[in-house]
Backbone bond lengths (Angstrom), bond angles and torsions (degrees), N, CA, C in turn:
res aa  C-N    CA-C-N  psi(-1)  N-CA   C-N-CA  omega(-1)  CA-C   N-CA-C  phi
1 M - - - 1.453 - - 1.536 110.56 -
2 L 1.327 116.14 -43.44 1.462 120.29 -179.70 1.522 110.96 -66.15
3 Y 1.321 115.90 -34.95 1.463 120.37 -179.98 1.533 110.77 -62.25
4 E 1.329 117.71 -44.20 1.463 121.38 -179.72 1.528 111.02 -66.32
5 V 1.339 117.17 -39.01 1.465 120.74 178.29 1.527 110.01 -64.34
6 L 1.319 116.49 -41.66 1.462 119.84 178.51 1.529 112.03 -65.75
7 L 1.329 117.37 -36.48 1.460 119.70 177.96 1.522 111.57 -65.23
8 V 1.331 116.87 -41.33 1.466 120.19 178.36 1.525 109.99 -66.18
9 A 1.333 117.49 -44.51 1.465 120.78 178.04 1.532 110.48 -62.60
10 Y 1.306 117.42 -38.41 1.462 122.98 178.54 1.527 110.84 -61.25
11 L 1.318 116.29 -43.59 1.462 121.15 179.05 1.529 110.84 -65.12
12 I 1.324 117.00 -44.60 1.465 120.76 -178.89 1.529 110.77 -64.92
13 V 1.329 116.57 -44.87 1.465 120.10 179.56 1.528 110.63 -63.90
14 A 1.315 117.18 -39.59 1.470 120.03 179.81 1.525 110.89 -64.14
15 L 1.338 117.70 -43.41 1.463 120.52 179.37 1.527 111.44 -66.55
16 L 1.332 117.21 -41.02 1.471 120.13 176.90 1.523 111.44 -63.95
17 L 1.315 116.79 -40.57 1.462 120.74 179.40 1.523 110.76 -63.46
18 I 1.318 116.75 -43.12 1.467 120.71 177.45 1.527 110.05 -61.76
19 G 1.322 116.33 -44.79 1.464 120.23 179.45 1.515 112.84 -61.40
20 F 1.338 117.90 -45.20 1.456 120.44 -179.18 1.522 112.52 -68.14
21 V 1.312 117.49 -33.62 1.463 119.53 177.74 1.529 110.22 -68.85
22 L 1.332 116.75 -38.20 1.465 119.21 -179.67 1.523 112.57 -72.96
23 I 1.320 118.23 -27.62 1.465 121.75 -179.20 1.532 111.55 -75.04
24 Q 1.305 117.75 -30.21 1.465 121.13 -173.86 1.519 111.88 -65.24
25 Q 1.315 113.86 150.04 1.458 120.07 176.49 1.526 109.31 -84.52
26 G 1.300 115.03 153.38 1.453 119.98 177.99 1.523 111.21 -75.95
27 K 1.327 116.29 173.65 1.466 121.28 -179.77 1.528 112.01 -67.12
28 G 1.287 118.53 -28.66 1.454 121.70 -178.48 1.516 113.83 -85.44
29 A 1.319 118.59 0.33 1.463 120.53 -178.33 1.519 111.84 -70.58
30 D 1.325 118.44 -29.15 1.462 120.97 179.28 1.519 111.70 -70.95
31 M 1.300 118.26 -25.55 1.458 121.76 179.43 1.522 110.50 -64.60
32 G 1.315 117.28 -42.18 1.466 121.04 178.55 1.514 111.64 -68.85
33 A 1.325 117.70 -33.74 1.455 121.21 -179.67 1.520 110.99 -69.73
34 S 1.314 117.42 -31.20 1.465 119.56 -178.72 1.523 111.99 -71.81
35 F 1.326 118.05 -21.48 1.468 121.22 178.64 1.517 112.50 -99.28
36 G 1.332 116.88 16.43 1.458 120.06 173.40 1.510 115.04 89.93
37 A 1.329 118.44 25.39 1.463 120.61 179.32 1.516 111.43 -76.85
38 G 1.307 118.40 -17.09 1.452 120.85 177.65 1.502 113.77 82.85
39 G 1.304 118.36 11.53 1.463 121.51 -179.15 1.510 113.31 -81.85
40 S 1.320 118.18 -5.80 1.459 119.69 -176.63 1.523 112.55 -82.87
41 N 1.323 118.96 -14.12 1.465 121.46 178.87 1.522 108.74 -80.45
42 T 1.304 117.11 106.03 1.446 122.17 -179.13 1.516 109.51 -122.89
43 V 1.290 117.37 173.92 1.460 123.04 -179.63 1.527 110.31 -66.72
44 F 1.331 117.34 -35.62 1.455 121.42 -174.68 1.532 112.93 -94.06
45 G 1.297 118.42 5.27 1.457 120.96 -175.99 1.521 109.57 96.12
46 S 1.326 116.60 174.34 1.464 119.65 -174.59 1.527 112.79 -71.70
47 S 1.333 118.79 -33.59 1.470 119.57 -179.27 1.519 112.64 -111.20
48 G 1.321 117.04 -15.54 1.466 120.31 -176.34 1.509 113.66 -71.17
49 S 1.327 118.18 -30.08 1.455 119.90 -177.54 1.520 111.16 -67.42
50 G 1.314 116.79 -37.29 1.459 119.85 179.93 1.513 112.08 -64.91
51 N 1.323 116.89 -44.08 1.460 119.59 179.87 1.521 111.73 -67.56
52 F 1.336 117.45 -44.41 1.462 120.71 -179.57 1.527 111.16 -63.94
53 M 1.322 116.08 -48.63 1.470 119.97 -178.03 1.527 111.37 -66.36
54 T 1.304 117.17 -39.70 1.465 121.00 -179.33 1.525 110.63 -65.75
55 R 1.330 116.20 -45.12 1.471 119.48 179.61 1.525 111.49 -65.71
56 T 1.323 116.65 -43.04 1.469 119.80 -179.75 1.528 110.79 -64.06
57 T 1.309 117.13 -41.82 1.459 120.74 178.18 1.525 110.93 -63.91
58 A 1.322 117.20 -40.56 1.465 120.60 179.24 1.522 111.02 -65.59
59 I 1.338 117.01 -41.68 1.470 120.36 178.78 1.526 110.91 -65.64
60 L 1.327 117.04 -43.96 1.472 120.35 179.41 1.529 111.43 -65.65
61 A 1.318 117.28 -37.93 1.469 120.15 178.24 1.523 110.64 -66.11
62 T 1.341 116.88 -39.79 1.461 120.45 177.77 1.528 110.80 -64.44
63 L 1.337 116.82 -43.90 1.473 120.47 176.87 1.527 111.11 -62.03
64 F 1.322 115.91 -41.23 1.465 120.49 -179.37 1.532 110.99 -60.15
65 F 1.329 117.01 -47.29 1.465 120.20 -179.42 1.522 111.62 -69.38
66 F 1.324 117.36 -37.21 1.458 120.18 178.85 1.532 111.41 -64.85
67 I 1.329 116.32 -45.26 1.470 119.89 179.04 1.529 109.79 -66.86
68 S 1.325 117.78 -37.11 1.471 120.95 177.54 1.524 111.20 -60.36
69 L 1.324 116.08 -46.37 1.462 119.45 179.69 1.525 111.53 -67.08
70 T 1.327 117.52 -36.91 1.467 120.62 178.94 1.525 111.33 -65.50
71 I 1.321 117.03 -46.86 1.471 120.64 178.99 1.524 110.06 -64.34
72 G 1.322 116.95 -39.01 1.470 120.48 178.44 1.507 112.55 -64.10
73 S 1.320 116.59 -41.16 1.469 118.56 179.58 1.520 111.88 -72.51
74 M 1.333 117.45 -29.39 1.472 119.78 177.46 1.522 111.46 -69.54
75 T 1.308 117.12 -36.83 1.465 120.14 -176.60 1.520 113.20 -91.29
76 A 1.327 118.37 -9.05 1.465 120.47 -176.40 1.528 112.28 -71.45
77 N 1.308 118.90 -31.71 1.458 121.59 -174.49 1.525 113.19 -98.13
78 T 1.304 118.17 8.21 1.459 120.35 179.44 1.519 109.59 -88.98
79 D 1.315 116.18 144.80 1.459 121.60 177.61 1.513 109.25 -91.80
80 K 1.313 115.20 135.69 1.449 120.55 176.67 1.516 108.95 -87.53
81 E 1.330 115.46 148.65 1.460 119.53 176.08 1.528 108.26 -72.31
82 V 1.318 115.53 134.08 1.461 120.62 -178.92 1.517 108.49 -82.81
83 D 1.299 115.40 129.69 1.452 121.07 177.66 1.524 108.57 -74.41
84 S 1.322 116.76 151.03 1.459 120.23 -177.94 1.533 111.91 -64.75
85 F 1.327 117.87 -24.95 1.458 120.70 178.48 1.520 111.67 -77.35
86 Q 1.333 117.56 -22.62 1.451 120.39 -178.23 1.529 112.46 -91.18
87 N 1.311 117.63 -14.86 1.458 120.87 -178.06 1.525 108.62 -85.20
88 I 1.326 116.98 107.20 1.463 119.98 -177.87 1.524 111.68 -99.11
89 D 1.336 117.53 3.58 1.457 120.10 179.59 1.523 112.29 -74.47
90 I 1.321 117.66 -29.57 1.464 121.59 -178.55 1.527 108.34 -86.99
91 P 1.344 118.14 122.51 1.471 119.01 179.89 1.528 111.00 -72.06
92 V 1.307 114.53 153.10 1.454 120.86 178.50 1.516 108.48 -76.79
93 Q 1.338 115.79 136.62 1.465 119.78 179.20 1.520 109.11 -75.07
94 D 1.333 115.31 139.13 1.453 119.72 177.12 1.524 109.05 -75.29
95 V 1.307 115.05 126.37 1.460 120.86 -179.38 1.522 107.70 -106.84
96 Q 1.317 115.63 125.71 1.454 120.95 178.05 1.528 109.03 -81.07
97 P 1.341 117.71 135.30 1.472 118.04 177.72 1.520 110.20 -67.76
98 A 1.302 115.19 147.07 1.465 120.74 -179.49 1.520 109.64 -69.38
99 E 1.316 115.23 143.47 1.466 119.80 178.24 1.517 108.95 -75.78
100 P 1.339 117.53 139.99 1.472 118.74 178.60 1.523 111.16 -67.32
101 L 1.327 115.18 149.05 1.456 120.40 179.01 1.525 110.16 -72.16
102 P 1.318 117.31 143.00 1.466 118.36 174.51 1.529 110.02 -67.48
103 M 1.324 116.35 155.29 1.462 121.29 -175.86 1.514 112.69 -61.82
104 S 1.301 118.04 -25.52 1.463 119.65 -178.59 1.535 111.28 -74.78
105 D 1.340 118.18 -18.56 1.465 120.33 -179.44 1.522 113.18 -87.05
106 I 1.341 118.23 -8.37 1.457 120.92 179.45 1.519 108.43 -79.50
107 P 1.326 117.62 125.83 1.474 118.89 -177.21 1.525 111.67 -71.49
108 N 1.325 116.05 149.59 1.456 122.93 178.10 1.527 107.37 -92.43
109 V 1.330 117.55 122.54 1.455 120.82 -176.54 1.519 112.79 -92.07
110 G 1.278 119.87 -4.44 1.465 120.29 175.84 1.509 112.24 126.33
111 T 1.311 117.93 -95.80 1.456 123.41 -172.86 1.522 110.48 -72.68
112 P 1.329 117.74 129.04 1.466 119.93 175.82 1.529 109.99 -66.96
113 V 1.292 116.64 157.33 1.455 122.78 -176.91 1.523 111.28 -65.09
114 D 1.323 118.84 -32.67 1.464 121.81 -177.91 1.524 111.89 -65.01
115 E 1.324 118.48 -29.98 1.455 121.21 -176.22 1.528 113.29 -86.71
116 L 1.318 118.49 -8.12 1.467 121.28 -179.23 1.517 110.23 -77.58
117 E 1.356 116.64 146.93 1.463 120.70 175.58 1.516 108.79 -72.63
118 T 1.307 115.22 143.44 1.456 118.84 -177.79 1.522 112.59 -97.94
119 S 1.323 118.81 -8.60 1.459 121.70 -178.18 1.519 109.72 -91.36
120 D 1.332 115.70 139.08 1.456 120.70 176.61 1.520 112.00 -86.57
121 V 1.345 117.77 -17.87 1.451 122.11 -177.80 1.527 108.30 -92.09
122 P 1.323 117.52 126.08 1.473 118.37 179.40 1.526 110.62 -70.33
123 A 1.294 115.93 144.46 1.465 121.41 179.99 1.515 109.08 -78.05
124 T 1.332 116.68 139.44 1.464 121.18 177.12 1.520 108.57 -106.96
125 E 1.303 115.38 155.36 1.465 119.97 -176.72 1.520 112.09 -81.40
126 D 1.353 118.75 -20.90 1.460 121.73 -174.78 1.520 112.65 -78.62
127 E 1.295 119.30 -20.92 1.445 121.70 -175.59 1.538 110.31 -76.81
128 P 1.330 116.61 131.46 1.484 117.71 175.59 1.513 109.76 -76.14
129 E 1.275 114.08 154.92 1.463 118.07 179.56 1.517 109.28 -70.41
130 S 1.294 115.60 139.78 1.455 118.64 -177.94 1.525 108.99 -82.38
131 S 1.305 114.92 146.65 1.466 119.64 178.43 1.501 109.43 -112.02
132 D 1.292 116.59 155.94 1.453 121.42 -178.00 1.531 110.96 -81.79
133 E 1.334 118.21 -13.38 1.444 120.76 -177.00 1.526 110.30 -84.51
134 P 1.326 118.03 133.56 1.481 120.02 177.03 1.517 111.54 -74.09
135 N 1.313 118.64 153.31 1.475 122.84 -179.66 1.486 112.04 -82.76
């Protein structure tokens, strides 16, 4: 139960961390604002956005690493089920080939093979018979 809760929390923290990193301004964004680009007007004020975003990113990153280490330590001591193909301790059983059936046990389906047509294309009545002599 705890493992599933940690996985959900891990997913939420990872998505929030990605979102906060993408929202943040780069280091060169203040340079444009100082020359009148108007980028300094933010929702949190000119200096408040940096502190809020930086702290939130740091907290989310810390949670992300903590949950990662917790999930890793929970799954590190579990034994995996061994697949039958990976277990080489059990020897393979010797299988005897099946004996062929005697000819008298093969059922007769009717028409012998010699009497069957060998062509897959049906013959049409309109075609003239071909001759071996060239024209």
